[in-house]
N, C-alpha and C positions, 0 to 999 in steps of 0.2 A: 425649861425642864432642868431640875436640879441634878446634881451628880449622883444621888442615891437612885433616882429613877433610871438614869442612864446606865448605871451599874447593873441593875436588875434586868434591864432590857438586853444588855450584852450577854449576861449569863443565860437569859432565856434563849437567845439565838444560838449560843454555843452548845448548850446542854439539852434543853427541852425540845427544841425543834428536831434535832437528829433522832431523838427517841420517838417522837410522833411519826416521823417518816418511817422508821423501822416497824412500828406497830401497824402502820397502814399497809405496808407490803407484806408483813407477816400474816395479816388477816386475809390476804387474797389467796386465790387458788394457785398452787405451785404446779405448773405443767410438767416440771422435771422431777417430780417426787419419785417416779419409777421409770425404769428404762424399758421401752416396749419389747415384748416377746415377738420375734419375727418367725421363728420356727421352733416347734416343740419336738421332744424325744430324739435329740441327737444321739447317735450310737455311742455306746460305752467302749472303753479301751482296755479293760482289765485283763483280757486274754492276750494282749500283745506282748512281744518281747520288749524289754526295756534296757536302757544303758545303766540302770541303777538296780540295787538289790531289792529295794522295797517296791510294793505294789503301787502303781500309778493309776488313778481313776478320776473321772470327771464328777461323779456323784458326790454331793456335799462339798464341792469345791467351787470357788470362783476362778475360772480358768481363762487365761489369754492363750488362744489356740492358733498355731501357725502351721503352714504346710511348706516344708522346704524340699521334700522329695529327694532328688539327687543333685540339687542345686546349691549345696552347702557352701561351695567356694564363692558364690555370688551373694551370700546372705550376711557377710560380716557387717556391712553397713547397716542392714536392717537390725541385726542383733545389737549393735552399738546404740542405735537410736532407741530401741525398746528398752535396753538396759538402763540407759541414762534417764529417759523421760518417764518410763512407766515402772519398771521393776524396782529400781532403787527407791522410788517414792512410795511404793505400796507393798513391797514384799513382806514387811513385818506384820501386816494384817493377817489374822488367823484365816486359814482355809483359802488363801490366795496362792495361785501358782501359774507358772508358764508351762505349756506343753507344746513341743514342736514335733511334727510328724515327718519322718524321713524314710527313705528306702533303705533296705538292708544293704550293708556294705559301706555305709557312711559313718560308721562308729569312730574310726580314727580321725576323720576330718572334724567330727563333732568334738572329740577330745582336744584336738589342737585349738579349736575355736574357744572352748571353755578356758583353756590355759591362757589364751590371748586376752580374754575378757577379764579373767582374774588378775593377771599381771598388769594389764593396761589400766584398768579402772578400780582395781581393788575391791570388787564386789563379792559378797557372799552369794554364791550361785545355788544355794541349797534348794531353792524353789524353781530353778530352771530344770525342766524334765524333758527327756527326749525318748520318743518311741519309734521303733523301726518295724516296717512291714514290707510286703511285696506290693507290686503295682496294683493288683486287684484289691487288696485290703485297703490301700490308701484311697483308691478311687471310690470304693464303696463307702468308706468312712466320710470322705468329703461330700459325697452325694447325700448323706444323712443330714447335712446342714440345710438342705432344701433351698438353695439359693440359685439364681440364674448364672452364677459365675462358673467358669470352667478351669480345671487344672491345666497347666502348660504341659508340653511334652516331657518336661523334667519333673512332672508331678508336684509343681510348686505354685504358690500364689504370692503376690506382694502384700496382700492384706493379712491381718490377724483378726481374730474373732473373739467376742466376749461370750462365754458360756456360763450360765448361772448354776446354782447348786442343784437344781432340778433337771439339769442337762438340756436347757433350752437356749437357743441362740438369741442374744439380745442385741439391739442396735437402734437405729433411728428410722421411724416410718414417715417422718416429715422433714427430711433434710432439705438442703437448698434445692429450689425449683421443685419442691414436693417429691423428691426422689427418696428411695429407701436406701439407707446406708447399712449394708450387711456387715462390712468389716472396715478396718482402718489401714490405710496404706502405710506400711512400716518404712517405706523409702522416703516418705514425706514428713519431715520434722514439723512442718506447719500443721498438717492434718493431725499428727499426734498431739501437738500442743493445744490446738484450737478445738479439737473435738474429742479425741480419745481420752485425754486426761479428765475432762469433765464427765464423760460417760462412765469411766471407772469409778470416779468419786460418787456418782449417783447410785450405782449398784451396790457399792460398799455401804453407803449411807442407808440404802433400802434394807439391807440385812441387819445393820446395827439397830435400826428402828424396830424391826421385827423381833430381834433378840430382847431388846428392852421391854417391849410389850409382853413377850412371853414370860420374862422374869417377874414383871409386875403381877401377871395373872397367877403365876406359880406361888407367889408369896401370900396370896389372899387365902 
């Protein structure tokens, strides 16, 4: 075999083969093109008191929703995990937000936590939103997620939830051991890295594809 043939074979292996592999997988069915809807018609929050002047709502937003209740002092680790692994990575996407639900009276503790996050990691917290309500409001709102999970006595949960623009709960209906994953444990860096990051990517990509399709249709 002469050197010219060897050269073309090497080039083929280095450049052509990877392209063929890509085309093979691209032509297959992508089981992760959308994130399953687990519950529809989650309650809206526009009538709640907020820690900010503008109106906070779930409709037309991609929301990471958490329930801190009166457990704010114990949520610093959760906040740091979410801030570092999810918020800083995705907050620049349009219509993306965090919403944390707390009991009335937690406003000053939230302000202190916001200051710690800002000073400690230097993050723009413009899309961290906090809403405050009484025990009944929080329990009714949590119930609208329609999950088998229960709030603690402190009205909190370790999980955070992905809510889409149509106010539906998204998650995994075929997680490990065929279980349903309603939310992501914010105390677990491994779960955030290995599952939540991927699922946030999927739902953001889903809406980007829908927007591109709409723009192409509008241009016709």
